[in-house]
Legacy VTK file of the C-alpha trace (Angstrom):
# vtk DataFile Version 3.0
C-alpha trace
ASCII
DATASET POLYDATA
POINTS 249 float
0.035 -0.028 -0.016
1.115 3.614 -0.641
2.236 5.583 2.404
-0.483 7.847 3.889
1.280 10.834 2.560
1.958 9.403 -0.887
-0.806 11.645 -2.215
0.528 14.789 -0.516
0.918 16.554 -3.920
-2.190 15.085 -5.536
-4.905 14.466 -2.948
-7.508 14.307 -5.725
-6.019 10.987 -6.776
-6.677 9.237 -3.413
-9.056 6.417 -4.076
-8.643 6.804 -7.782
-5.746 4.351 -8.337
-6.140 0.570 -8.341
-4.235 -0.746 -5.275
-1.208 -2.859 -6.209
-2.691 -5.974 -4.599
-5.901 -5.610 -6.670
-4.111 -5.079 -9.993
-4.565 -7.692 -12.672
-1.496 -6.119 -14.348
0.847 -6.975 -11.447
2.484 -9.945 -13.279
3.490 -12.313 -10.495
4.505 -15.906 -11.513
0.931 -17.005 -11.011
-0.609 -14.106 -13.016
1.988 -14.677 -15.832
1.045 -18.332 -15.982
-2.544 -17.327 -16.532
-1.656 -15.024 -19.311
0.433 -17.852 -20.947
-2.626 -20.178 -20.607
-4.821 -17.600 -22.324
-2.211 -17.002 -25.092
-2.225 -20.767 -25.796
-5.987 -20.899 -25.858
-6.050 -18.091 -28.457
-3.567 -19.841 -30.701
-0.748 -17.393 -30.040
2.710 -19.083 -30.516
4.781 -20.331 -27.608
7.159 -17.318 -28.067
4.375 -14.786 -27.913
6.317 -13.032 -25.191
9.979 -12.358 -24.569
11.900 -14.952 -22.560
12.262 -14.116 -18.895
16.030 -13.915 -19.262
15.757 -11.159 -21.960
13.267 -9.131 -19.947
15.571 -9.392 -16.922
18.612 -8.462 -18.902
16.882 -5.308 -20.067
15.861 -4.366 -16.595
19.328 -4.811 -15.206
20.864 -2.731 -17.992
18.554 0.151 -17.776
18.568 0.209 -13.933
22.251 -0.418 -13.391
22.971 2.986 -11.893
19.812 2.988 -9.775
20.476 -0.413 -8.140
24.268 0.214 -7.838
23.691 3.272 -5.667
20.489 1.956 -3.989
18.373 4.859 -5.279
14.662 5.421 -5.415
13.105 4.731 -8.831
10.831 7.327 -10.467
8.457 5.924 -13.150
6.651 8.206 -15.715
3.077 7.231 -16.198
1.248 8.427 -19.279
-1.270 5.591 -19.939
-2.724 2.828 -17.872
-0.026 3.359 -15.185
-1.963 6.617 -14.378
-4.846 4.625 -12.862
-3.409 1.151 -12.442
0.350 1.430 -11.657
0.428 -2.154 -10.293
3.440 -1.476 -8.042
3.883 -0.053 -4.576
5.017 3.555 -4.321
5.718 6.183 -1.688
5.002 9.372 -3.697
3.162 10.508 -6.805
3.496 13.949 -8.552
2.373 15.647 -11.681
5.044 15.475 -14.383
5.522 16.347 -18.055
7.810 15.083 -20.641
8.781 17.678 -23.359
9.417 16.462 -26.934
7.019 13.452 -26.786
3.322 12.776 -27.478
1.167 9.889 -26.296
-0.252 7.856 -29.184
-2.305 4.787 -29.541
0.186 3.091 -31.804
1.100 -0.166 -30.178
-1.016 -3.255 -31.151
-2.098 -5.786 -28.556
-3.552 -9.301 -29.102
-4.126 -10.229 -25.561
-4.548 -7.352 -23.110
-7.151 -5.133 -24.921
-7.534 -7.268 -28.003
-7.286 -10.789 -29.448
-5.411 -12.221 -32.445
-8.670 -11.969 -34.498
-9.397 -8.388 -33.367
-6.200 -6.684 -32.135
-6.510 -3.623 -30.014
-4.329 -0.560 -29.458
-2.586 0.707 -26.337
-0.529 3.841 -25.743
3.133 4.484 -26.452
5.241 7.606 -26.556
6.450 9.028 -29.862
9.073 11.706 -30.256
7.543 14.999 -31.370
9.323 18.294 -30.678
5.988 20.219 -30.735
4.437 18.171 -28.036
4.674 17.920 -24.199
3.181 14.869 -22.637
1.596 15.532 -19.251
1.280 12.557 -16.875
2.367 11.357 -13.475
5.625 10.424 -11.770
5.627 7.601 -9.153
8.511 7.158 -6.732
9.273 3.524 -5.775
11.462 3.554 -2.546
14.951 2.055 -2.841
14.158 -1.084 -0.744
11.349 -2.037 -3.084
12.921 -1.265 -6.361
14.313 -4.602 -7.242
11.084 -6.523 -6.517
8.589 -3.935 -7.924
10.756 -3.110 -11.091
10.783 -6.893 -11.961
6.936 -6.835 -12.050
6.834 -3.632 -13.939
9.233 -4.953 -16.549
7.202 -8.116 -17.030
4.162 -5.953 -17.653
5.624 -3.441 -19.908
8.338 -5.333 -21.636
6.416 -8.563 -22.164
6.861 -8.349 -25.884
9.755 -5.793 -26.117
7.430 -3.165 -27.604
9.033 -0.300 -25.619
12.487 1.220 -25.358
12.893 1.808 -21.622
15.218 4.608 -20.688
15.996 7.024 -17.853
15.195 10.600 -18.796
15.223 13.941 -17.019
11.568 14.541 -16.059
10.185 17.956 -14.799
7.807 18.040 -11.913
6.425 20.896 -9.913
8.546 19.848 -6.952
11.786 19.631 -9.031
13.253 17.607 -11.793
13.834 13.851 -11.445
15.397 11.166 -13.457
12.627 8.742 -14.371
12.050 5.522 -16.178
10.274 6.378 -19.453
8.780 3.816 -21.890
8.972 5.188 -25.465
7.908 3.562 -28.661
9.988 0.785 -30.186
9.200 1.781 -33.774
10.928 -1.375 -35.214
8.614 -3.750 -33.261
6.134 -5.805 -35.302
3.293 -4.535 -33.265
4.096 -0.845 -33.708
1.189 0.766 -35.582
2.340 4.322 -36.125
1.015 4.264 -39.692
-2.612 4.284 -38.658
-4.854 7.307 -39.351
-6.933 8.859 -36.517
-10.065 7.312 -38.130
-8.509 3.900 -38.296
-7.257 4.232 -34.768
-10.750 5.075 -33.549
-12.306 2.243 -35.464
-9.838 -0.196 -33.788
-10.481 1.056 -30.351
-14.266 1.041 -30.795
-14.336 -2.729 -31.470
-11.368 -4.469 -29.726
-11.648 -6.258 -26.393
-9.161 -8.540 -24.555
-8.269 -10.264 -21.268
-8.078 -6.939 -19.355
-11.177 -5.364 -20.896
-12.347 -3.382 -23.868
-10.100 -1.067 -25.768
-12.739 1.703 -25.492
-12.735 1.337 -21.690
-9.008 1.858 -21.685
-9.477 5.104 -23.643
-12.348 6.257 -21.451
-10.318 5.600 -18.227
-7.494 7.712 -19.652
-9.956 10.507 -20.414
-11.435 10.445 -16.913
-7.987 10.538 -15.225
-6.890 13.453 -17.472
-10.045 15.297 -16.521
-9.340 14.781 -12.836
-5.849 16.099 -13.230
-6.819 18.950 -15.472
-4.710 17.597 -18.406
-5.776 18.782 -21.826
-4.557 16.449 -24.516
-6.063 17.355 -27.910
-5.104 13.982 -29.511
-6.831 11.968 -26.673
-9.981 14.075 -26.634
-10.301 14.156 -30.419
-9.929 10.352 -30.472
-12.433 9.901 -27.669
-14.972 11.984 -29.636
-14.553 9.878 -32.713
-14.931 6.537 -30.802
-18.144 7.869 -29.136
-19.496 9.044 -32.478
-18.902 5.573 -33.929
-20.591 3.915 -30.923
-23.714 6.242 -31.407
-23.706 5.416 -35.105
-23.657 1.725 -34.547
-26.480 2.048 -31.960
-28.786 3.733 -34.518
LINES 1 250
249 0 1 2 3 4 5 6 7 8 9 10 11 12 13 14 15 16 17 18 19 20 21 22 23 24 25 26 27 28 29 30 31 32 33 34 35 36 37 38 39 40 41 42 43 44 45 46 47 48 49 50 51 52 53 54 55 56 57 58 59 60 61 62 63 64 65 66 67 68 69 70 71 72 73 74 75 76 77 78 79 80 81 82 83 84 85 86 87 88 89 90 91 92 93 94 95 96 97 98 99 100 101 102 103 104 105 106 107 108 109 110 111 112 113 114 115 116 117 118 119 120 121 122 123 124 125 126 127 128 129 130 131 132 133 134 135 136 137 138 139 140 141 142 143 144 145 146 147 148 149 150 151 152 153 154 155 156 157 158 159 160 161 162 163 164 165 166 167 168 169 170 171 172 173 174 175 176 177 178 179 180 181 182 183 184 185 186 187 188 189 190 191 192 193 194 195 196 197 198 199 200 201 202 203 204 205 206 207 208 209 210 211 212 213 214 215 216 217 218 219 220 221 222 223 224 225 226 227 228 229 230 231 232 233 234 235 236 237 238 239 240 241 242 243 244 245 246 247 248
């Protein structure tokens, strides 16, 4: 559980985040075995995810300095981590990342979609004209090893991100944070989709974690609570809602 003062800077988030122990995205050995079983039932290949050894190698390389000096780990949240971080933390702040924009440009065939009807989840794309607003969570040093292992399993399960430590401005001062940016060479990267095609995908896809549309609506709600105005997200939500209304007629 977060410390009582973890929400000191953002009391409006108290009660609006899924507790770590209730998160279906906290990929313990047991949870990962369930994901593997579902992948097999859907006909995904045995190598649908990266080997554990490769995920662990990535984690160790990126966090080498953090672990060597027993530092706290800051994590930048811009998508589902904003309402379902899935890890224990001691502090959360507002944060913004200049030079990047959030985009639904990462395909998924299990979390928010299926092999027959793939969904889309968020990734970060370089864009000098953008500033991505989100949250920064601080994992205390004694928990970094255990919590980052679970986080890496969740986010790097197929290697679709390029994890790196970047300077992250927050109202309380700059921090160095783990940031997951798009791996544009990954087979699931869908940066070529138009806004209309993106909306059509989100409107119909559904997977193990829930519907793709619910993912988008949860993002919209959390942005509204935080006063974040993201033109791309709100335009996309309006398109998806219009499609839903059209289908209902």
